[in-house]
C-alpha positions in Angstrom: -17.5 3.5 30.4 -19.5 4.0 27.1 -17.1 5.3 24.3 -19.2 6.2 21.3 -17.5 6.9 18.0 -19.7 9.7 17.2 -19.0 11.6 20.3 -15.2 11.6 19.4 -15.7 13.6 16.2 -13.2 16.5 16.3 -14.7 20.1 16.1 -11.5 21.6 14.4 -9.9 20.4 11.2 -6.5 20.6 13.3 -7.7 17.6 15.3 -8.7 15.4 12.2 -6.8 12.2 12.1 -5.0 12.0 8.7 -6.1 13.8 5.5 -3.2 16.2 5.9 -3.4 16.7 1.9 -6.9 18.5 2.4 -6.7 19.9 6.1 -3.0 20.2 6.8 -1.5 23.8 7.1 -2.1 25.9 3.7 -4.0 23.1 2.2 -7.4 23.6 0.4 -9.9 23.0 3.3 -7.5 24.6 6.1 -7.4 27.8 3.8 -11.0 27.7 3.2 -11.9 27.7 6.8 -9.0 30.3 7.5 -10.4 32.6 4.9 -14.0 32.0 6.3 -15.4 30.6 3.0 -17.3 27.6 2.2 -18.3 26.1 -1.3 -20.5 23.2 -2.1 -18.4 20.0 -2.1 -18.3 16.3 -2.1 -16.2 14.2 0.2 -15.6 10.5 -1.0 -13.6 7.6 0.5 -13.7 4.5 2.4 -15.9 4.1 5.6 -14.4 5.6 8.8 -11.6 7.6 7.4 -13.0 11.0 8.2 -15.7 12.3 6.0 -18.4 13.4 8.6 -15.5 14.4 11.0 -14.3 16.9 8.4 -17.7 18.2 7.3 -18.4 18.6 11.1 -15.2 20.5 11.7 -15.7 22.7 8.9 -19.2 24.0 10.0 -18.3 24.2 13.7 -15.2 26.1 12.7 -17.1 28.5 10.7 -20.1 28.9 12.9 -22.5 28.4 10.2 -26.1 27.4 10.2 -26.1 23.7 9.1 -28.1 20.6 9.1 -27.2 16.8 8.7 -29.5 14.7 6.4 -29.1 11.1 5.1 -30.1 10.5 1.3 -31.5 7.2 2.1 -33.2 7.6 5.6 -34.6 11.2 5.3 -37.4 11.8 2.9 -38.3 14.6 0.8 -40.4 16.3 3.4 -37.1 16.6 5.6 -35.1 18.2 2.6 -38.1 20.8 2.3 -37.8 21.5 6.0 -34.1 22.4 5.4 -34.8 24.7 2.5 -37.3 26.6 4.4 -35.0 27.0 7.2 -32.3 28.2 4.7 -34.8 30.9 3.5 -35.2 32.1 7.1 -31.3 32.4 7.6 -30.5 33.4 4.2 -28.2 30.4 3.8 -27.8 26.9 5.0 -25.1 24.4 4.8 -26.6 20.8 4.4 -24.5 17.9 4.9 -25.9 14.9 3.2 -24.6 11.4 3.8 -24.5 8.6 1.1 -25.4 11.4 -1.4 -24.8 8.7 -4.1 -28.2 7.2 -3.0 -30.2 10.5 -3.5 -33.2 10.0 -5.7 -34.3 12.2 -8.5 -37.0 14.1 -6.5 -34.5 15.2 -3.8 -31.9 16.1 -6.5 -34.7 18.2 -8.5 -35.6 19.8 -5.4 -32.1 20.8 -4.2 -30.4 21.9 -7.5 -31.9 25.3 -8.0 -31.1 26.2 -4.4 -27.6 25.0 -4.8 -27.3 26.9 -7.9 -28.5 30.1 -6.3 -26.3 29.7 -3.1 -29.3 29.4 -0.7 -28.1 25.6 -0.1 -24.4 25.0 0.5 -24.0 21.2 -0.1 -21.5 19.0 1.7 -22.0 15.5 0.1 -20.4 12.4 1.7 -20.2 9.2 0.0 -18.0 6.0 -0.1 -18.8 5.5 -4.0 -16.7 7.1 -6.7 -18.9 10.5 -7.5 -17.7 10.5 -11.0 -19.7 7.2 -11.3 -22.5 7.3 -8.8 -23.5 10.8 -8.3 -25.9 12.7 -10.9 -23.7 14.9 -13.2 -26.2 18.0 -12.4 -25.2 17.6 -8.5 -21.6 16.8 -9.2 -21.0 19.8 -11.6 -22.0 22.3 -8.9 -19.6 20.9 -6.2 -15.9 20.6 -5.9 -14.7 17.1 -5.2 -12.2 16.2 -2.6 -10.9 12.4 -2.3 -9.9 11.4 1.1 -7.0 8.8 1.4 -6.9 5.7 3.3 -5.7 6.1 7.1 -2.4 4.6 7.8 -1.8 2.5 10.8 0.2 5.3 12.2 -2.9 7.6 11.7 -5.0 5.3 13.5 -2.8 4.5 16.3 -2.4 8.4 17.0 -6.0 9.0 17.1 -6.5 5.9 19.4 -3.8 7.2 21.8 -5.8 10.7 21.9 -9.1 8.9 22.7 -7.5 6.7 25.5 -6.6 9.7 27.6 -10.5 10.0 28.0 -10.8 6.4 29.4 -10.1 6.2 33.4 -7.6 3.8 34.6 -6.7 2.4 31.1 -3.4 0.2 30.8 -2.4 -0.3 27.3 0.8 -0.4 25.5 1.9 0.5 22.0 2.0 -3.1 20.7 -1.9 -3.3 21.5 -2.5 0.0 19.5 -0.9 -1.7 16.8 -3.0 -4.8 17.0 -6.0 -2.7 17.1 -4.9 -0.3 14.2 -4.2 -3.3 12.1 -7.4 -5.2 12.8 -9.6 -2.1 11.9 -9.1 -2.4 8.0 -8.4 1.4 7.8 -11.6 2.3 9.5 -11.2 4.6 12.5 -14.8 4.2 13.9 -14.1 0.4 13.8 -10.9 1.1 15.8 -12.6 3.1 18.5 -15.2 0.3 18.8 -12.6 -2.3 19.2 -11.1 -0.3 21.8 -14.2 0.2 23.5 -14.8 -3.4 23.7 -11.4 -4.2 25.1 -11.8 -1.4 27.7 -15.1 -2.5 29.1 -14.4 -6.2 28.9 -10.8 -6.7 30.1 -9.7 -7.3 33.9 -9.3 -3.8 35.7 -9.1 -2.1 32.1 -5.9 -3.6 31.5 -5.6 -4.5 27.8 -2.9 -6.8 26.5 -2.1 -8.3 23.1 -3.2 -11.8 24.4 -6.4 -10.3 25.5 -7.1 -8.8 22.1 -6.5 -11.9 20.4 -8.8 -13.8 22.8 -11.5 -11.2 21.7 -11.3 -13.1 18.3 -10.8 -9.6 16.6 -9.3 -9.9 12.9 -5.5 -9.0 13.5 -5.2 -12.9 14.1 -6.1 -13.4 10.4 -3.3 -10.8 9.4 -0.1 -11.8 11.5 2.3 -14.6 10.9 5.2 -15.3 13.3 6.8 -12.3 11.8 3.8 -10.1 12.6 3.4 -9.0 8.8 0.5 -6.5 8.4 -2.8 -6.4 6.4 -0.8 -4.5 3.7 2.0 -7.0 3.3 -0.9 -9.7 2.8 -2.2 -7.7 0.1 1.1 -7.2 -1.5 1.7 -10.9 -1.3 -1.5 -11.7 -3.0 -0.4 -9.7 -6.0 3.1 -10.8 -6.2 1.9 -14.5 -5.8 -0.5 -14.0 -9.0 2.1 -12.3 -10.8 4.6 -14.9 -10.0 2.2 -17.5 -11.4 1.7 -19.5 -8.2 -2.0 -20.5 -7.8 -1.4 -22.0 -4.4 0.3 -19.1 -2.7 -2.3 -17.0 -4.5 -5.1 -18.8 -2.8 -3.4 -18.8 0.6 -3.4 -14.9 0.6 -6.9 -14.7 -0.8 -8.0 -17.0 2.0 -6.4 -14.7 4.8 -8.1 -11.7 3.1 -11.5 -13.5 2.8 -11.0 -14.5 6.7 -10.8 -10.9 7.4 -13.9 -10.2 5.2 -12.2 -7.3 3.3 -14.1 -7.8 0.2 -13.4 -4.3 -1.1 -9.8 -4.4 -1.0 -9.9 -8.0 -2.5 -12.0 -6.8 -5.6 -10.0 -3.5 -6.1 -6.8 -5.3 -6.0 -7.8 -8.0 -8.4 -8.9 -5.4 -10.8 -5.5 -3.6 -10.6 -3.6 -7.0 -11.3 -5.6 -7.7 -14.2 -4.5 -4.8 -16.0 -1.1 -4.3 -14.4 0.4 -7.8 -14.5 -1.6 -9.7 -16.8 -2.5 -7.1 -19.3 -2.3 -7.6 -23.1 -0.9 -11.2 -22.4 -4.9 -12.1 -21.8 -7.0 -8.9 -22.4 -10.1 -11.1 -21.8 -9.3 -11.4 -18.1 -10.4 -8.0 -17.2 -14.0 -8.5 -18.1 -13.8 -11.9 -16.4 -12.6 -10.2 -13.3 -15.2 -7.5 -13.4 -17.9 -10.2 -13.7 -16.3 -12.2 -10.7 -16.2 -9.2 -8.6 -19.8 -8.2 -9.4 -20.9 -11.8 -8.6 -18.9 -11.4 -5.2 -20.5 -8.2 -4.4 -24.1 -9.3 -5.0 -23.4 -12.6 -3.2 -21.8 -11.1 -0.2 -20.0 -13.5 2.4 -19.7 -16.4 2.6 -20.7 -17.1 -1.1 -18.5 -14.4 -2.4 -15.4 -16.7 -2.0 -16.6 -18.9 -4.7 -16.2 -16.6 -7.8 -13.1 -15.1 -6.2 -11.4 -18.3 -5.8 -12.2 -19.2 -9.7 -10.8 -16.0 -10.9 -7.7 -16.0 -8.8 -6.7 -19.5 -10.0 -7.3 -18.3 -13.4 -5.3 -15.1 -13.0 -2.3 -17.1 -11.5 -2.2 -19.4 -14.3 -2.8 -16.8 -16.9 0.3 -15.5 -19.2 1.6 -12.0 -17.7 2.5 -9.0 -19.4 3.2 -5.3 -18.2 3.9 -3.8 -21.6 0.8 -1.6 -21.8 0.9 0.1 -18.5 4.9 0.6 -18.7 4.3 2.1 -22.1 1.7 4.6 -20.7 3.9 5.3 -17.6 6.8 6.3 -20.1 4.4 8.7 -21.9 3.4 10.2 -19.0 6.9 10.6 -17.8 7.8 12.4 -21.0 4.8 14.8 -20.2 6.0 15.5 -16.7 9.6 16.4 -18.2 7.9 18.9 -20.8 8.5 16.6 -23.7 5.4 17.4 -25.6 4.9 19.5 -28.7 1.9 20.8 -30.8 -0.5 18.5 -32.4 0.4 17.8 -36.1 -1.4 20.2 -38.3 -2.9 17.2 -40.3 -4.7 15.7 -37.4 -6.0 18.9 -35.8 -9.8 19.6 -35.8 -11.4 20.1 -39.3 -8.0 19.7 -40.9 -7.9 19.6 -44.6 -4.8 17.5 -45.0 -6.1 14.8 -42.7 -5.9 11.3 -44.5 -9.0 9.2 -43.4 -7.4 5.7 -43.0 -10.7 4.0 -43.9 -10.6 5.4 -47.5 -7.5 3.1 -48.0 -6.6 -0.4 -48.4 -6.6 -2.2 -45.0 -7.7 0.8 -43.2 -4.5 2.2 -43.0 -2.6 5.0 -44.5 1.0 6.4 -43.7 0.7 9.9 -42.0 2.3 11.4 -39.1 0.6 11.5 -35.7 3.3 12.5 -33.2 4.1 15.9 -32.5 7.5 16.9 -34.4 9.4 17.0 -31.3 8.5 13.3 -30.6 8.9 11.8 -33.9 10.3 8.2 -33.7 9.7 8.2 -30.1 8.7 4.6 -29.1 6.7 3.9 -25.8 5.2 0.3 -26.4 7.6 -2.6 -26.2 5.7 -5.9 -26.9 6.3 -8.9 -24.5 6.8 -12.4 -26.1 3.5 -13.8 -25.6 0.7 -15.4 -27.9 -1.8 -12.4 -28.0 0.9 -9.6 -28.3 2.6 -11.4 -31.0 -0.5 -11.9 -32.7 -1.3 -8.2 -32.4 2.1 -7.5 -34.0 1.6 -9.7 -36.8 -1.8 -8.1 -37.7 -0.4 -4.5 -37.4 2.4 -5.4 -39.9 0.0 -6.9 -42.4 -2.4 -3.9 -41.9 0.6 -1.9 -43.1 1.6 -4.4 -45.8 5.0 -5.3 -44.1 4.2 -8.8 -44.6 
């Protein structure tokens, strides 16, 4: 039996797997459909987590005229045809996959029609729209981020789909293995289920059979069956704990799973969360290593990743900066704010310009009066932060 992932797309928002922050009862997309309204929007997130499914469910539930195009595959003429159709109907929902790849000609063609409301755009992308999508398009759209699917989300979806498979025999442990091996991609999970169903004796799927298929959970499980996210956590904690060998071990497990995206994102987080001001040069180095890995692809991507992980593990550590910012944010959440002091408001006549003074510093108040004396940043004892403190004191004439 052929089980195509595209054929399993839900036609209603209530059947969407995960993404309850958008499609759950009384959430934004749920209420739009309930109120029979639709606006231009961009849905972004990792592959296989429901972008196309949500777009499909919205247009189906609203019963609106719509077309699907791909920014890479479809040419300008295809977009012209959709616009002409829209003029015939008075309005058209255009769903554009890989919208971050839309070239200038297509953007210029669509913009006035999005502005007029003739075209209602639903853009789908795996890239951050704030970085990758033309501001002119972005400013005309509401932007919604989809969250990664949990193991439980994927297992729930697989169980629903399994009901459509004749004579299937599968237990909860197998659903868990498939979910963990899919790297959060529901399409991938469906494909694994389909392969197992069609290649197993009498459609009986067991854990041993899945492992013999050489799917990826074998790389994520030790004797205690720790999962994918445990390995990611272990990588960060090993680097934070300055253990290069353990760091390389967990990096190797993620490399074996070919999960380049999660490796790169996690290394960038570690650079600023755990190394921070103790070695600020590590940030640009990691970005360079990540870009090299992404350009190289597998298997060569492992080379710059291995280099940078060793350097990160051996680097001095400090979390002072992000702890300081979190404390400032915590004050805001508690309502501890206050007005901007008059001397640093726009066009203030009492502002003292530091560059006009010795060492480019002059004593004046920057904090709201309610927070005067508040200290967020507490340095750690490392060479770079100690040097920063020394330079700061010299600037103020304290040494």
